[in-house]
LUMLO-561977 format. One line per field, with one value per residue (C-alpha): residue in one letter; chain; y negated, x negated, z negated. Coordinates in steps of 0.5 Angstrom, whole numbers. Example, Ala and Ser with C-alpha at 12.3 -4.5 7.8 and 13.67 -1.06 7.14 Angstrom:
residu <- c(a|s)
chaine <- c(A|A)
y <- c(9|2)
x <- c(-25|-27)
z <- c(-16|-14)
This chain:
residu <- c(m|a|e|r|e|l|t|i|l|g|k|m|e|a|e|l|p|h|y|s|r|q|e|r|k|i|a|m|q|v|i|q|n|p|n|a|i|e|k|m|n|i|k|d|l|a|k|i|t|g|v|g|s|a|t|i|t|r|f|v|r|k|i|g|c|a|d|f|a|s|f|k|l|q|l|a|i|e|e|n|a|k|n|q|v|a|h|q|s|p|t|l|n|n|v|s|e|v|y|v|d|v|l|q|s|t|w|n|e|l|d|p|e|e|i|e|k|v|v|d|l|i|k|r|a|r|r|i|y|i|y|g|l|g|s|s|g|y|s|a|l|e|m|g|q|r|l|t|r|m|g|l|a|a|f|a|t|v|d|s|h|m|m|f|i|n|a|e|v|i|n|e|t|d|l|l|l|v|l|s|s|s|g|e|t|d|e|l|n|e|a|v|a|l|a|k|q|q|g|v|t|t|v|a|i|v|g|d|q|e|s|q|l|a|k|m|a|t|v|s|i|q|a|k|n|s|s|v|v|n|n|q|r|f|v|n|s|q|f|s|a|m|f|v|l|d|i|l|t|t|e|l|l|k|d|d|r|y|n|q|r|m|n|k|t|i|q|l|v|l|t|r|k|y|k)
chaine <- c(A|A|A|A|A|A|A|A|A|A|A|A|A|A|A|A|A|A|A|A|A|A|A|A|A|A|A|A|A|A|A|A|A|A|A|A|A|A|A|A|A|A|A|A|A|A|A|A|A|A|A|A|A|A|A|A|A|A|A|A|A|A|A|A|A|A|A|A|A|A|A|A|A|A|A|A|A|A|A|A|A|A|A|A|A|A|A|A|A|A|A|A|A|A|A|A|A|A|A|A|A|A|A|A|A|A|A|A|A|A|A|A|A|A|A|A|A|A|A|A|A|A|A|A|A|A|A|A|A|A|A|A|A|A|A|A|A|A|A|A|A|A|A|A|A|A|A|A|A|A|A|A|A|A|A|A|A|A|A|A|A|A|A|A|A|A|A|A|A|A|A|A|A|A|A|A|A|A|A|A|A|A|A|A|A|A|A|A|A|A|A|A|A|A|A|A|A|A|A|A|A|A|A|A|A|A|A|A|A|A|A|A|A|A|A|A|A|A|A|A|A|A|A|A|A|A|A|A|A|A|A|A|A|A|A|A|A|A|A|A|A|A|A|A|A|A|A|A|A|A|A|A|A|A|A|A|A|A|A|A|A|A|A|A|A|A|A|A|A|A|A|A|A|A|A)
y <- c(0|-6|-12|-17|-24|-28|-35|-42|-41|-34|-37|-41|-36|-31|-37|-41|-38|-40|-46|-53|-58|-62|-57|-53|-60|-60|-53|-53|-58|-55|-48|-51|-56|-53|-57|-64|-63|-63|-70|-73|-76|-75|-81|-79|-72|-76|-81|-75|-71|-75|-73|-76|-77|-75|-69|-66|-67|-62|-57|-56|-55|-50|-46|-46|-53|-58|-64|-65|-66|-59|-57|-59|-57|-50|-49|-52|-46|-41|-44|-43|-37|-34|-37|-33|-26|-27|-28|-23|-18|-14|-12|-18|-22|-17|-18|-25|-25|-21|-26|-32|-29|-27|-34|-38|-34|-35|-43|-43|-42|-45|-51|-58|-59|-52|-52|-59|-57|-50|-53|-59|-53|-50|-57|-57|-50|-49|-42|-39|-32|-28|-21|-17|-9|-5|-10|-16|-15|-17|-24|-25|-25|-29|-34|-33|-35|-40|-44|-42|-46|-52|-52|-49|-43|-38|-31|-25|-18|-12|-7|-5|-3|-9|-13|-10|-13|-19|-20|-19|-24|-30|-36|-41|-46|-42|-40|-34|-33|-26|-24|-18|-16|-12|-15|-8|-5|-2|-3|-10|-12|-9|-13|-20|-18|-17|-24|-28|-26|-29|-36|-36|-40|-35|-37|-30|-30|-25|-22|-21|-26|-21|-16|-16|-19|-26|-26|-25|-32|-38|-41|-35|-37|-32|-30|-25|-18|-16|-10|-13|-18|-12|-5|-1|-4|-3|-12|-14|-14|-20|-26|-29|-29|-32|-37|-40|-39|-44|-49|-49|-49|-55|-59|-58|-60|-67|-69|-72|-67|-61|-63|-65|-59|-54|-59|-57|-50|-49|-54|-50|-43|-46|-49|-43|-37|-41|-46)
x <- c(-1|-3|-5|0|-4|-2|2|-1|3|0|-7|-7|-3|-9|-15|-12|-16|-22|-20|-24|-19|-17|-16|-11|-8|-6|-5|1|3|5|7|12|15|14|20|19|11|14|18|10|5|-3|-2|4|1|-6|-1|3|-2|-8|-13|-16|-14|-20|-21|-13|-16|-22|-17|-13|-19|-21|-15|-14|-11|-15|-11|-6|-1|-3|-2|6|8|5|8|15|15|13|18|24|21|22|30|31|29|33|39|38|36|43|40|36|44|46|42|42|50|49|44|49|55|51|49|55|59|54|54|61|61|56|57|53|54|53|46|44|47|42|36|37|38|31|28|30|29|22|21|24|25|28|31|31|31|30|30|32|26|22|26|25|17|17|22|17|11|14|17|9|6|10|8|13|13|16|16|19|21|22|22|28|24|21|27|31|24|24|32|30|26|29|32|36|31|30|33|35|36|39|38|43|46|52|53|54|46|48|41|40|47|46|39|44|48|43|40|46|48|41|44|41|43|44|44|46|45|50|53|60|63|68|62|61|54|58|63|58|53|53|53|54|52|54|49|53|51|50|54|59|59|57|56|54|47|41|41|35|40|36|36|42|39|33|37|40|32|30|36|33|26|28|31|26|20|25|22|15|11|13|11|5|3|5|1|-6|-4|-4|-10|-14|-12|-14|-21|-23|-21|-22|-28)
z <- c(1|2|-4|-4|-3|-10|-9|-11|-17|-18|-17|-22|-27|-26|-26|-32|-38|-33|-31|-35|-40|-34|-30|-34|-35|-27|-27|-34|-30|-24|-26|-31|-27|-19|-15|-19|-17|-10|-11|-13|-10|-12|-17|-21|-22|-25|-30|-33|-34|-35|-31|-25|-18|-16|-20|-17|-10|-13|-16|-10|-6|-11|-10|-2|0|4|0|-5|0|4|-3|-4|3|1|-6|-2|2|-2|-7|-1|1|-7|-7|0|-2|-9|-5|0|-5|-8|-14|-16|-15|-19|-25|-24|-24|-31|-34|-32|-35|-41|-41|-40|-45|-51|-48|-48|-55|-57|-62|-62|-70|-72|-68|-71|-78|-77|-75|-82|-86|-83|-84|-91|-93|-97|-94|-88|-88|-82|-81|-75|-73|-67|-61|-66|-69|-63|-63|-71|-70|-64|-68|-74|-69|-67|-74|-76|-71|-73|-80|-84|-88|-84|-86|-80|-83|-79|-82|-88|-93|-94|-93|-99|-103|-100|-101|-108|-109|-104|-108|-107|-103|-98|-92|-89|-81|-79|-71|-69|-62|-66|-73|-76|-77|-85|-88|-85|-87|-94|-95|-92|-98|-102|-101|-102|-109|-110|-108|-101|-96|-89|-82|-77|-69|-67|-62|-64|-68|-72|-75|-82|-81|-79|-84|-89|-87|-89|-82|-75|-68|-62|-58|-53|-53|-46|-47|-48|-41|-37|-40|-33|-33|-37|-39|-44|-51|-52|-48|-51|-57|-54|-51|-58|-60|-55|-56|-64|-62|-57|-62|-68|-63|-63|-69|-68|-74|-71|-64|-66|-70|-64|-59|-64|-64|-57|-55|-61|-58|-50|-53|-57|-53|-47|-48)
C-alpha cells in the first residue's frame, strides 16, 4: 500500500516537537485555526503570533511552499478536499450524524445558569474531587489534569475503593464532581451517598436526569448518553461529557488567573520537552 503524503497540517503536527519557539507559535495558530488563516495576510498572522513576517516566510518555505500566498492556497485546497471526502463517505456521514445528534441533544438541555453555578462552585471549593468509573474515569482524569494546570487543588479518583475512602474524609469545603453515562453504577452512587453525609456539594454530569445519581446531586447537568440517541452504532460514550467539560473549562479560563497558569504550564511542557 502506498504511503499517504502528509498534508500541510499533518506535516506541522508531526514536526511540532522539533520546531523552534517562534515556529511553534506559527504552527499552533495554523493547526488550531486553519480556516481563519485562509483569510489572513502575512502581517495579520505576524500580529496574532507575535512573530516577524520574515520568520513566517522562512517557516512556510520549510514545509514546502514557495511563499505565504502558496501556503494559504495549498491549505485551502487540502481543507476543501477533506470536506469533500467527508460528504462522499457514508460511514463518515453516519458517524457524524450520530455525533451531531448527541451534541445537539446535550446542548438543548444545557442551562447557562447551571453552568455558571458549577463554575462558581469550582472556584470557591477548597479542593475538587472528580469521580468516574470505567470510560468515565478517563474523562475524570482529563478534567483533573485541566483543573490542576489552572492552579486548582483537583484530584481525580477512578477506583471505587479509593472513592469510599475519599468519601469518608471529604467535607463541606470541598466539591465533588461525578461523571457517569448511566447514573446507575452502584459502587459510584454508594460513594456519592457517603460523601453527601459529610455535607459536600455534589455536581453530576450524567447521561440520564432521572437516574439515582442525578437525583442525589446538588447540581445535575445532562450529557446525553450516545446509546440513547442511537444504540445501533459503536460511538464513544464520553464525548458528550467532554463537551460539557470543555464548556466548563472555557468558562473557567475566562478568569485571567486560571488562563495565565494554564499558559505557564503549556510553555513549561514545550520548553522542557522540546527545547
